[in-house]
VMD Tcl script that draws the C-alpha trace (Angstrom):
set ca {
  {-13.19 13.85 -12.83}
  {-13.04 10.13 -12.05}
  {-14.76 8.14 -9.34}
  {-13.20 4.86 -8.16}
  {-14.72 2.11 -6.01}
  {-11.38 1.07 -4.50}
  {-12.59 -2.05 -2.70}
  {-14.30 -3.37 -5.85}
  {-11.24 -2.58 -7.97}
  {-8.93 -4.43 -5.57}
  {-11.28 -7.43 -5.36}
  {-11.26 -7.66 -9.16}
  {-7.48 -7.83 -9.44}
  {-6.29 -11.25 -10.61}
  {-3.41 -11.47 -8.12}
  {-3.01 -10.23 -4.58}
  {-0.03 -7.95 -3.98}
  {0.05 -6.86 -7.66}
  {-0.93 -3.21 -7.80}
  {-2.94 -1.55 -10.51}
  {-2.22 2.10 -11.30}
  {-5.39 4.18 -11.09}
  {-3.81 7.43 -12.20}
  {-1.37 10.19 -11.39}
  {-1.54 13.42 -9.45}
  {1.44 15.52 -10.48}
  {4.38 13.11 -10.35}
  {2.70 10.77 -7.82}
  {1.33 7.37 -8.91}
  {-1.89 6.25 -7.23}
  {-2.22 2.45 -7.03}
  {-4.63 -0.06 -5.48}
  {-3.99 -3.66 -4.47}
  {-5.56 -6.55 -2.65}
  {-3.81 -7.99 0.42}
  {-4.32 -11.71 1.12}
  {-2.74 -12.62 4.49}
  {0.69 -13.46 2.97}
  {3.91 -11.89 4.17}
  {5.94 -9.89 1.65}
  {9.74 -9.58 1.90}
  {11.55 -6.33 2.63}
  {11.10 -3.52 0.14}
  {12.98 -0.26 -0.06}
  {12.23 2.59 -2.43}
  {14.01 5.75 -3.55}
  {10.82 7.68 -2.86}
  {8.33 8.08 -0.01}
  {5.24 5.89 -0.14}
  {1.86 6.64 1.44}
  {0.06 3.41 2.43}
  {-3.69 3.96 2.98}
  {-5.78 1.03 4.21}
  {-9.31 1.24 2.79}
  {-10.57 -1.95 4.45}
  {-8.84 -4.62 6.49}
  {-5.46 -4.24 8.15}
  {-1.82 -3.81 7.09}
  {0.88 -5.14 9.39}
  {4.42 -3.86 8.78}
  {7.88 -4.39 10.23}
  {9.98 -1.24 10.00}
  {13.41 -1.01 11.64}
  {12.56 -3.69 14.21}
  {9.19 -2.18 15.11}
  {5.81 -3.71 14.26}
  {3.30 -1.20 12.91}
  {-0.41 -1.91 12.44}
  {-2.34 0.25 10.00}
  {-6.12 -0.17 10.27}
  {-8.89 0.80 7.85}
  {-9.02 4.56 7.51}
  {-5.40 5.01 8.56}
  {-2.40 6.03 6.46}
  {1.27 5.20 7.03}
  {4.09 7.00 5.24}
  {7.01 4.70 4.44}
  {10.13 6.85 4.25}
  {12.41 6.73 1.24}
  {15.44 4.49 1.74}
  {13.99 2.69 4.79}
  {13.25 -1.05 4.34}
  {9.74 -2.16 5.28}
  {8.25 -5.66 5.28}
  {4.61 -6.73 5.18}
  {3.83 -9.24 7.93}
  {1.53 -12.25 7.60}
  {-2.10 -11.49 8.40}
  {-2.32 -8.30 6.34}
  {-5.62 -8.36 4.46}
  {-8.08 -6.13 2.65}
  {-7.64 -3.20 0.29}
  {-4.57 -0.98 0.18}
  {-4.06 2.25 -1.76}
  {-0.44 3.21 -2.40}
  {0.66 6.70 -3.41}
  {4.26 6.88 -4.64}
  {5.65 10.28 -3.69}
  {8.77 10.88 -5.78}
  {10.91 13.91 -5.07}
  {10.73 16.41 -7.92}
}
mol new
graphics top color blue
foreach p $ca { graphics top sphere $p radius 0.5 }
foreach p [lrange $ca 0 end-1] q [lrange $ca 1 end] { graphics top cylinder $p $q radius 0.2 }
display resetview
């Protein structure tokens, strides 16, 4: 069993928006990163992604809609659908990559 202080881990990362893999559950990667107010260009993945905000706020643009994910909330980014991080996103984000088996 492992215990992780996610906020402390994210704060200790040398660069914002560079995730660190904490481990795996089955085929899913569990990652943590620090958000720093910057916008991030569109991303699209071949797998679903769960985006869990531990502290702060994540602002996304998905198919022309703005989505705000607050601390304690989780957003699932669908495979094949572009999503962009909007300026003002800040705090600690946990990402779970959910590849299809």
